[in-house]
C-alpha positions as CSV (number, residue, x, y, z in Angstrom):
1,M,-37.2,-13.9,38.6
2,I,-35.5,-13.2,41.9
3,L,-37.8,-15.3,44.1
4,F,-37.1,-18.6,42.0
5,S,-33.3,-18.5,42.0
6,R,-32.3,-20.0,45.1
7,T,-33.0,-16.9,47.2
8,D,-35.7,-16.9,50.2
9,K,-38.6,-14.6,50.3
10,H,-37.0,-12.0,52.6
11,T,-34.1,-11.4,50.5
12,A,-36.0,-11.2,47.3
13,K,-38.2,-8.8,48.7
14,A,-35.3,-6.7,50.1
15,A,-33.5,-6.6,46.5
16,K,-36.9,-5.6,44.7
17,L,-37.2,-2.8,47.5
18,K,-33.8,-1.5,46.8
19,M,-34.4,-1.7,42.9
20,L,-37.7,0.4,43.6
21,L,-36.0,3.0,45.9
22,A,-33.4,3.4,43.2
23,E,-35.9,4.2,40.5
24,I,-37.6,6.6,42.8
25,D,-34.5,8.3,43.4
26,S,-33.6,8.6,39.8
27,Y,-36.9,10.6,38.9
28,D,-36.4,14.4,38.7
29,E,-39.3,17.0,37.9
30,Y,-41.1,14.3,36.2
31,I,-42.4,13.2,39.3
32,L,-43.9,16.4,40.4
33,N,-46.2,16.5,37.6
34,A,-46.9,12.7,37.3
35,D,-50.5,11.2,38.2
36,V,-49.6,9.9,41.7
37,E,-52.2,6.9,41.4
38,K,-50.8,5.9,37.8
39,T,-47.1,6.1,38.9
40,V,-48.1,3.9,42.3
41,E,-49.7,1.4,40.0
42,Y,-46.9,1.3,37.6
43,L,-44.4,0.8,40.3
44,R,-46.6,-1.9,42.0
45,Q,-46.8,-3.9,39.0
46,K,-43.3,-3.6,38.2
47,Y,-41.6,-4.1,41.4
48,G,-44.3,-6.3,43.4
49,F,-44.4,-9.8,43.5
50,E,-46.8,-12.6,45.0
51,I,-45.5,-15.6,46.6
52,P,-47.5,-18.6,44.9
53,V,-49.2,-20.9,47.6
54,L,-50.1,-24.5,47.0
55,E,-53.6,-25.5,47.5
56,F,-53.2,-29.1,48.2
57,D,-56.7,-29.8,48.8
58,K,-57.7,-28.5,44.9
59,Q,-57.6,-30.5,41.8
60,E,-57.8,-28.9,38.5
61,I,-57.5,-30.1,34.9
62,V,-55.6,-27.4,32.6
63,D,-55.7,-27.8,28.9
64,E,-52.7,-26.7,27.3
65,G,-53.1,-27.3,23.7
66,E,-52.4,-31.2,22.7
67,F,-51.3,-31.7,26.6
68,K,-53.6,-32.2,29.6
69,L,-52.0,-31.6,32.8
70,L,-53.5,-32.9,36.1
71,A,-52.8,-31.6,39.5
72,W,-53.8,-33.9,42.2
73,A,-54.6,-33.1,45.7
74,R,-51.8,-34.6,48.1
75,P,-53.0,-38.0,49.1
76,S,-54.2,-38.3,52.8
77,L,-52.0,-39.8,55.6
78,N,-55.0,-41.1,57.4
């Protein structure tokens, strides 16, 4: 994934946008007959990305088969 390969979010966003525009430019007559909403959803899923947000005030236990992963809240500095 571009976002986690030592690239900041602005560079990652610009790269995704460039790929999106290249794909749109490659469309021919197909786009005239395509369902616009389905095409937009396809492109959003393919080229969109969400930046993960860490929520330090939450604690969650996730069961991953035999392993238990524990995500703790960041300790208070008080």
